C-alpha positions in Angstrom: -0.2 0.0 -0.2 1.2 3.4 -0.8 0.7 6.4 1.5 0.5 10.2 0.7 1.6 10.9 4.1 3.5 9.0 6.8 4.5 10.5 10.1 6.9 8.7 12.6 7.9 9.7 16.0 6.7 13.2 15.5 7.3 15.7 18.3 6.1 19.6 18.7 7.0 21.7 21.6 5.9 25.2 22.2 8.3 25.9 25.2 6.9 23.8 28.0 4.0 22.7 26.1 4.5 19.3 24.4 1.6 19.4 21.7 2.7 16.3 19.9 4.5 13.6 21.5 5.7 10.9 19.4 3.0 10.6 16.9 2.9 8.0 14.2 0.4 8.2 11.3 0.1 6.6 8.0 -2.3 8.1 5.3 -3.4 5.7 2.4 -3.1 7.3 -1.1 -6.5 7.8 -2.5 -8.1 7.5 0.9 -10.8 10.3 2.5 -9.0 10.3 5.9 -10.7 11.7 9.1 -8.7 13.3 11.9 -10.8 13.6 15.3 -10.0 14.2 18.8 -10.8 16.7 21.5 -9.8 20.5 21.8 -6.0 20.6 22.3 -5.4 17.4 21.3 -3.0 18.6 18.4 -4.9 18.3 15.3 -4.1 21.9 14.0 -0.4 21.3 15.2 -0.4 18.0 13.3 -2.1 19.7 9.8 0.3 22.9 10.0 3.5 20.6 10.2 2.2 18.2 7.6 1.6 21.4 5.3 4.7 23.1 6.0 3.3 26.0 8.1 5.1 24.8 11.3 8.7 23.1 11.8 8.7 19.8 13.9 10.6 19.7 16.9 11.8 16.3 15.7 10.6 13.2 14.1 9.9 12.2 10.2 7.4 13.4 8.2 6.7 12.3 4.4 4.3 14.3 2.2 3.7 12.6 -1.2 6.8 10.5 -1.1 9.4 13.3 0.0 10.4 15.7 2.8 8.0 18.4 3.5 8.9 21.3 1.2 7.0 24.1 -0.2 8.7 24.2 -3.4 8.3 20.6 -4.1 4.9 20.5 -3.0 3.7 23.5 -5.0 0.5 22.6 -6.9 0.5 19.1 -5.4 -1.1 19.9 -2.0 -4.1 22.0 -1.1 -4.9 23.2 2.3 -8.1 25.0 3.9 -6.5 26.4 7.2 -9.0 26.8 10.0 -10.7 29.7 10.3 -8.7 31.4 7.1 -8.9 35.1 6.4 -8.8 37.2 3.4 -7.2 40.6 2.8 -9.7 43.3 2.8 -10.0 45.7 -0.2 -9.4 43.0 -2.6 -11.9 40.9 -4.5 -12.5 37.1 -4.6 -11.2 36.7 -8.2 -7.9 38.8 -7.3 -7.3 36.7 -4.4 -7.8 33.5 -6.1 -5.6 35.0 -9.2 -2.8 35.5 -7.0 -3.0 31.8 -5.6 -2.9 30.6 -9.0 0.1 32.5 -10.1 1.7 31.1 -6.8 1.7 27.9 -8.7 3.2 29.3 -11.4 0.2 29.3 -13.9 0.3 32.2 -16.7 -2.8 34.8 -16.7 -5.2 32.7 -19.0 -4.7 29.4 -17.1 -5.1 31.0 -13.7 -8.3 32.9 -15.1 -9.8 29.3 -16.2 -8.6 27.7 -13.1 -10.3 30.4 -11.1 -13.7 29.8 -12.4 -13.1 26.2 -12.2 -13.1 25.7 -8.8 -15.6 28.5 -7.9 -17.9 26.7 -10.1 -17.2 23.5 -8.0 -18.1 25.3 -4.8 -20.8 27.3 -6.2 -19.2 30.6 -5.7 -18.6 31.5 -9.3 -21.4 34.7 -8.9 -19.0 36.3 -6.3 -15.6 36.9 -8.1 -16.0 40.6 -7.6 -17.4 40.6 -4.0 -15.0 41.7 -1.5 -14.3 38.6 0.9 -15.5 41.2 4.1 -18.7 41.7 2.2 -19.4 37.8 2.4 -21.0 35.5 5.1 -18.8 33.6 7.0 -20.3 30.5 5.1 -19.5 32.0 1.6 -16.1 33.1 2.8 -15.5 29.3 3.9 -16.2 27.9 0.4 -13.9 30.6 -1.2 -11.3 29.1 1.0 -12.1 25.5 0.1 -12.0 26.9 -3.4 -8.4 27.8 -3.1 -7.8 24.2 -1.7 -8.5 22.9 -4.8 -6.8 25.1 -7.4 -4.4 23.2 -9.6 -6.0 19.8 -9.2 -3.8 18.8 -6.2 -3.1 15.1 -5.4 -3.5 15.5 -1.4 -6.2 18.2 0.0 -6.2 19.1 3.8 -9.3 20.3 5.2 -9.3 21.8 8.6 -13.4 22.4 9.8 -14.7 22.5 6.4 -18.2 22.3 7.3 -18.3 24.4 10.1 -20.2 27.5 10.0 -22.0 26.5 6.9 -25.7 26.3 6.6 -27.3 22.9 5.7 -27.5 23.7 1.9 -24.0 24.9 1.8 -22.7 21.7 4.2 -24.5 19.5 1.5 -22.7 21.3 -1.4 -19.4 20.5 -0.2 -20.1 17.0 1.3 -21.2 16.1 -2.2 -18.1 17.6 -3.7 -15.8 15.7 -1.4 -17.5 12.6 -2.2 -17.3 13.2 -5.9 -13.7 14.0 -5.6 -13.1 11.0 -3.5 -10.7 8.6 -5.0 -9.0 11.3 -7.5 -7.2 12.4 -4.6 -6.3 12.0 -1.1 -8.2 14.0 1.4 -7.8 14.3 5.0 -10.3 16.0 7.1 -10.3 17.3 10.6 -13.5 18.1 12.1 -15.4 18.2 15.4 -18.8 17.1 13.3 -18.6 13.4 14.1 -21.4 12.5 11.7 -19.8 14.3 8.7 -16.7 12.3 9.4 -18.5 9.2 9.3 -20.6 10.1 6.1 -17.3 11.4 4.2 -14.0 9.1 5.5 -13.2 5.6 4.6 -10.4 5.7 7.5 -9.9 7.6 10.8 -7.4 8.7 13.2 -8.0 9.5 16.9 -5.7 11.7 18.4 -5.3 12.3 22.0 -3.0 14.3 24.0 -0.5 14.5 20.8 -0.6 10.7 20.1 -2.8 8.6 17.6 -4.5 6.3 20.0 -6.5 4.3 17.2 -6.4 4.2 13.2 -8.7 1.7 12.2 -11.0 1.8 9.0 -14.3 3.4 9.7 -16.4 0.3 9.5 -13.9 -1.3 12.2 -14.2 1.6 14.6 -18.1 1.5 14.1 -18.2 -2.1 14.4 -20.7 -2.1 11.3 -20.7 -5.9 11.0 -21.4 -6.9 14.7 -23.8 -4.2 16.2 -27.3 -2.8 15.2 -29.0 0.5 16.6 -32.6 0.9 16.5 -34.1 4.4 16.8 -37.4 3.8 18.4 -40.6 5.9 18.0 -41.3 6.1 21.7 -38.7 6.1 24.8 -38.1 2.2 25.3 -38.3 0.7 28.9 -35.2 -1.0 30.5 -37.1 -4.2 30.5 -37.0 -4.3 26.4 -33.5 -5.8 26.7 -34.5 -9.0 28.1 -35.9 -10.9 25.1 -32.8 -9.8 23.2 -30.5 -10.9 25.7 -32.1 -14.3 25.7 -30.8 -15.2 22.3 -27.4 -17.1 22.3 -25.5 -15.1 19.6 -26.3 -11.8 21.3 -23.3 -10.4 23.3 -24.6 -7.1 24.7 -27.9 -5.0 24.8 -28.0 -1.3 25.8 -30.9 1.1 26.2 -30.6 4.5 26.0 -33.8 6.2 26.7 -33.1 9.7 26.3 -31.9 9.1 22.4 -34.6 6.4 22.1 -31.7 4.0 21.2 -31.9 -0.1 21.3 -28.2 -1.1 20.7 -27.3 -4.7 20.2 -24.2 -6.3 19.7 -24.1 -9.8 18.0 -21.5 -12.6 17.8 -21.1 -13.0 13.9 -19.4 -16.3 14.4 -22.7 -17.5 15.2 -25.2 -15.4 13.0 -24.8 -12.7 10.5 -26.2 -9.3 11.2 -28.3 -9.1 8.6 -30.0 -12.1 10.0 -29.8 -11.1 13.2 -32.0 -7.8 12.4 -34.4 -10.1 10.8 -35.3 -11.7 14.0 -34.7 -8.3 16.1 -37.5 -6.8 14.0 -39.8 -9.6 14.8 -39.5 -9.5 18.1 -40.0 -5.7 18.2 -43.3 -6.1 16.3 -44.4 -9.1 18.8 -43.6 -6.4 21.9 -45.7 -3.6 19.5 -42.6 -1.3 19.5 -42.4 0.6 16.3 -39.0 2.0 15.1 -38.1 5.0 12.9 -34.5 3.9 11.7 -31.9 1.1 11.7 -28.3 1.5 11.7 -25.6 -0.9 11.3 -22.8 -0.1 13.8 -22.6 2.4 16.6 -22.1 5.9 15.5 -18.5 7.7 15.4 -19.5 10.0 18.2 -20.3 6.7 20.6 -16.8 5.4 19.4 -15.1 8.7 19.9 -16.5 9.3 23.6 -15.3 5.8 24.5 -11.8 6.4 23.2 -11.2 9.9 24.6 
């Protein structure tokens, strides 16, 4: 397997603060990779070192087959920094033309590229607008446009959906899904549902170290857990008929969320077959449900690990 990013024993200190403490990470080429962790875990520091914005204290960082270098990665790496700001008094097109020229594009190619990426994010009608006149969500989409310039092999997005309204967030999620596989995406976000929807792999960072790097399916146990969202608040007694089944490993009732979570020993029965029996039991008990999910949510897995 090839890797777009490889990090080994990475350390970063700010005075007495050890932001990264021997971090190891491998990001497969072509993956959509999620990076999650609590505030202060080191996500933005890691992003900044991979992007070349910060110098490491020690360790090894390889990006697209080589050491981190602005010159070597020009046009190959696109980055959306967290809370990126634009200069006042300079319109959107002028900003992006400058970004294109920094990738050594001539004037004609730069103009074409500016319109291409603005069309991707739905911001093509705002080329002559000053960034300070845009809403936060619109400015964020301009910044995402910038990250996609030059058809980069690796795109790093720090909180790409934060501050977007539902329609804007849907557009950007769709854009990432359409681009998946054509390039490697690394996405850092506190919105667990978006990471779960978009990403094939995920790493959990805590106190400057990676504490887990499973596939999304493995982390959320999609092959071994069924979660029912019930129409009404469940009673704890509802667990009993499921616990009586030999292949059921655990049953969890979460009344506030109206959730019934059942873990299955898949060496005895497949989850699909088990779900069929579970539905039959719920029907017998007169319990209706509004949704079935295979696997726990990423949020649940994240909370247990951090």
